[in-house]
Every structure is written in structure tokens, then in C-alpha cells.
N, C-alpha and C positions, 0 to 999 in steps of 0.2 A: 645432495643438500649443500648449499653454499652458506658460509658464515659471513660475518661482517668483513668488509674489505677496507683496507687502508693503505695509502701510498705515502712514501716520504719524498719521492721525486717522480717526475714524468719525463720520458724521453720525447724530444721534439720530433716533428714530422720529418726532419732531415736525418734523423738517426734511425736506429733499428731497435725494436722491442718485440722479439719474436719467440714464441713457444713452438717448438718443432718436434715432431715424432718421426724418427728415421729408423731404418733397419740397421741394427748393429748386432753382430754375432747371431744372426738368424731370428732376432725378436725385435719388436718395436721398443725403442728407448727414447726418452725425451730430453731435449736440450732447451735451455733458456739463453737467448743471445740478446745482450743489451749494449748499445753504444750510442754516443752522440756524434761519433766521427767514423762513419763507414770507411774502411780502408786502414784504420788504425791497427797497431799490433794486437794480435789475439792473446788474451790471457785466459787460459783454460784451467778451471779449478775443479778438483776432484774431492768430493765430500767424504766425511768419515762414516763410522758405523762398525761393521756393515749395517746398512739400513737406518742411517740417521742423515737424511738428505738436506742438511743445512750447512753451508750454503748450497742451494740447489734450485730447482725449478720454482719452488714456492717463493723465491726471493725477488720476483719481479717488482720493481719500484720500492723495495725495502732497503733502507740504507744500512742498518746493522745486520750483519750476517754471521754472528757468533765468533768469527775469526778476524774479520776486518769490516770496515764500512765500505760502501760501494758508490755513493753518490758522486764522488770525485773520480773514482776509477773509470767510470763509464765515459768521462770526458777525455780520457787519455788512451783507453784500450777498448777493444771489442771483447767484453767480458762474457765468458761462456760458462754456465753451470750445467752440470749433467746429473740427472737422477740415474744411478747405476741400476743394472738389471735387478729385478725383484724389489725395487724400492720406489715409493711414491708414485709418480706418473709413469714409471717404467715397470710397475708391478703387473704380473699376469699370472693367473692360476695355472696357465699352460706352460710356464717355464720349467723345463726338465731339471730335476734335482741334480742330475749329474753334471750340469753346466755351472753349478754354484761352487766354483773353485778358483783359486788365485790365478792360475794360468788363463782361465777364461776372462776374468776381470781385466787382466793386463792386456789381453787381446782386444777386448771391448774398448779399452782406453786408447789403444793404438788405432783402432778403426775410427773412433771419434776424432782423434788427432788428424788422420788423413782426410776425413770428411771436411774438417775446418780448413785445412791447408788447400784443398781443392776448391772448396766453395768460395773462399776469399782470395784465392790465387796468391798465397803466401808460402814461402819455402819452409818457414819455421814458425813456431808459436812459443809463447812463454807458458810454462807449466807450474801450477801451484797445487798443493794438496794439504789436507788436514787429517791427522790421526790415522785411522785405517786407510784412508785415501792416500796417505803418504807411503804406504806399502806398495800400492799400485804406482804412485807417482815416481818414486825413486827407482823402481824397476824399469819404468818406461824411459826415464832419463838415462839410465845405464845401458839399456838395450838399443835405444834409437837416438843417440845424441845428435845425429844429423837433423832431427826434426824439431829440436828445441833450442831456443835462444838461451833460456835460463831454467833453473828449477828452484822453487821455494817450498820448503817443508815446514809446515806449522805443526807443532807437537809431533815431531818426526819419530816414528817407531823404527827401531833399528834391529831389535831381536825380541820377539814377543815372549818367549819363554823366560829369558833373563829378566825382562821387565816384570813378568808375573812373579818371579822369585823375589825381586825387590819389593814389589807391592805386597806380597804375602808376608814378608818380614815386617813391613810397616804396619800392616793390619793387625798382626799379632801384638806389636808394641802398643798400638792404639787401644786394642781390646783390653790389654793388661792395665793400661793407664786408666781406662774407664771402668775397670773391674766388670767387664761384660762377659759373664761366664758362658752365655749362649754362643757368642761369637767365638770365644776361645774353643769351646767344645767342637763347633762345626768346622772351624779352620784346622784344628789339630786332627780331627777325624779324616778330613780330605787329604791332608798332607801337603808337602811342598810340590809346586809345579815341576815338570809339565803335566798337563792333564790330557792324556791321549785316549783314555778308556771310554769316556762318555761326556756329553754336554753337561750332565748333572754335576760332575766334578767341577768343571770350569765355572758353572753357575754359582757355586758357593762363594768363590772369591769375588765374582762380580756383584753378588748380593751385598757383601759387606763393603765393597767399594762404593756402592750406591748409598748404603746407610751412612757411611762416613764422608760422603760428598767429595770424593777424591777429584772429581772433574771440575769442582767449583771452589772459588775463593771469595769469601765475603770481605770486601775492602771497607765495609762499614758505610756504604752509600747505596743509592738506588740504581747505580750504574753497574753493579756487580751482576754476573750471570747466575742463573739458576736453571733447573730442568725446564722451567716454564718459559725461559727466554727463547729456546728453540721452538717449543710448542706454539708460542705466541706468533712467531713468524709464519708458521704453517696455518694457524687459525685466521690470520689477517689476510692471507694470500688470495688474490683474485683468481688464481689458477688452481688452487687446491680445494677439494671437497672433504667432508668428514671421512668419506671412504678412502681418499688418498692418504689421509693421516693414519687411518686404521691400517691401511696396506703397508705403510712405512713402519709403524711402531709395533705392530702385532704380526700380521701375515708375513711381511718382508723379513722381520727378525727371525721368525721360525724357519722360513725358507733358507735364510742365509747360512745357518750353522749346520751344514751337512757334515757327515763323517769325514768326507774328503777335505772340506774347508777347515775343520778342526785340525786335521793333520797338517795342512798347508801352513796355518798360522803358528803351529807349534814346531815347525821344522825350518822355516826360512831364517837366514842370518845374514844381515847386510855387512857385518864385520868381515865375514869370509867371502860373501857373494858379491859385494860391491865395494872393494877396497879403494877404487878410484872412480872418478867421474869426469867426463870430458866436456862438461858444460859448467858455466858459472853457477854456484850453488849458494843459497841462503837458507839458514835454519832460524826459525823464530819460535821461542819456547817460553812458556809461562814460568817465571821464577818461583811461583808458589805451587808448581805442578806436583801432584801426588798421584797421577793416573799413568802418565808416561814419564817415568822417572828421569830427572835431569842428569843423573850420573851417566846414563848410557849415551845421551846425545853429546855430552862433553867428551867422553872417551872416543866416540865415533868421529866427531869433528876433528879431534887431535890426530887421529890415525888416517883420516881420509886424504888421499892424494887427489887434489883438485887443481891441476895446473892452470886452469882458466879463472881461478879465484874462488874463495869460500868465505862466508861470514856466519857467525853465530851471534844472534841478537836475543835480548831478553825483554820480556814484558812484565814489569814489576808488580802489577796489580792482578795478575791472572794466574789461573791454574790451567786446566786442559782446554777450557773455553775462555774467551778473552773479554775482560772488562771493557766497557764502552770506550774509555779513554785510550786503552791499549789498542783496541780495534781501529780507532781513528789513526793512531800512530802507525799501525801496521799498513793501513791504506797509503799513508804518506811514504812509508818505507818502500812499498811496491812502486809507487810513482817515481821516487828518487833513484832507486837502484836498477830498475828494469828498463827505463826509457833510455 
């Protein structure tokens, strides 16, 4: 079943507006490729989640993409969005559970990179990522610097466990401030992270993050993001059906959090694992962020050895997802710093 379709822009006949399904990591996965200038530098973007595919395949013709806007980007870059395995257009009930792990997602991202380099006959691509996608993205930039011109991390995650600890502390303070006895009881009962025993442990902290809207900041206008901002993009999409949305938000979510994946996200540490980066790097973080805590990106940025250059930029009206004004500014930042 298709819902209402709406576009903010159209790619002309001279450009490329292509939805493709290719074999990546042994399964069919979907890419959206948009550009007004075939042959322009590739900007490969990796979405967050796991299983929150915006920006993703659903963004064809959609200017606002939660992190940045795209109408101007496609005039300068060949912009590529990827629905990761188990998500949106890349969901299949036949995906083996044992492939839902960080190593496989990194390998998938590497295969997509090589596909783009080969297809467009370019030695390197620009790489960008948001949230969970930044775990894949920074790993790729570290492992294969010869394949990337630059790396840009939006809401960059550096250490999942340390971030959960900071979030847990913030949630307790918020619950005490609000005198929310239910929140206090549940948070105290589950204890401080890491949560390695079960998904149910980890789900408690996520429940109260959702209740206290850690991903969103209300700037007092109609351009602030909400949960429905991402949902609206999928609902408007010419390429997404209701089943694709269900596959992203329900089936894909359940598939993503395997025991192995929970172990992966609770054990990686970029402070120790990626102390240096051999490509120019830019981090863009919401100054109102309460989901991926700013303290950690500040520390990581200061410690990171990046001989080819590093930037840490802030978006003043944003938390984990980006206010429309900040998204437009982020688009211009990409155009200014990557070209």
C-alpha cells in the first residue's frame, strides 16, 4: 500500500535519481543515488539506528533529511543513501540473525564503498554518518583511509557504554527533578550500564530516554524536530510502502538487537581503538544534545590525532536530530568544507 507522495525537488533528465537493489554481504540491499551532476564527487551517507533509515532510500526528492538538507547537496555531489541490512528497503525475513553484528555492518559499508568507487570510476568518496551510523562510518574511515577523501560524523558516538553511563546519570537527575517515582524505581532497579545480560536491561534506559525526549530539542518554533519528523519523511516517500515503514520500525528493530550486537555496542571504544585518523575529519554535534552526550565528543576531539585536519562544529538549535535551520547550515558546511 502506498501513501501520499510529495517531493521538494526533482532531478532533471541530465542527472541521476536511481533506486537500486544490489548484492551486499550476500543479501539484497538498497541504495538511493541522486545528483544533478553525474561525475561529481560521491557523498556516501550512513544512517542511524540501528533500523532508523533517515537519511535513507525514503529521502528521494525530500529536502530535509533530519541531519541536513539535500536540495543543494545534489547540485555539488553524487549523494548516496543506503538502507542498511535489516532496515527499510533492505529488510528480509531471510537475513540470518548471526549476520547482525558490527563487523558485518562495517563489511557491508566497505562493499557499498567499493561498488560506488567502481561504478562511478572514482578512487575515493566522501563519507558521512549519523549516530549509530557513525560507529560504522568512523570504523570505515579508520580501516580504509585510502578509500575516503573525508569523514563527517553527525552526533558521533565514541563509546556506547560511557555514553549510556552519562545518560543514566542525567535520567536519574531528571526523574528526581520531576519527582517521577516510577522512573526512579525502574532506573535504580536496572542499575548503571553496561547492560550485557539482556535486551530488557538496555530497554529500560531507552524507554526513559524516549519519555524525556533526549533526541529532540524544542526551539519554540515549527522547525524543531520530533519523532514524527522522520516518520513523515517515510510516509511522504514515493519509494516506501507501509510495509517498508513497519519493516524499519518494528521488524528491523527486533532483528537488529541480537545478543552479538548488544555485545558489540557495549565493548567498542574509539578512544582506544581509533586514536588517530588519516583523513580530514569533521564532527557536527547538537549543542542541546542529551542522547549522545557532548562531553564525550569534546574529549575525543581533543585527543584525536588527525594530521590531515579536524573540526568540531556545533548546531545551536539541535539535540540528536537537527532543527531545520541547523540542517540547512549543515548542508552548507558540507558544501563549503568538502568541495
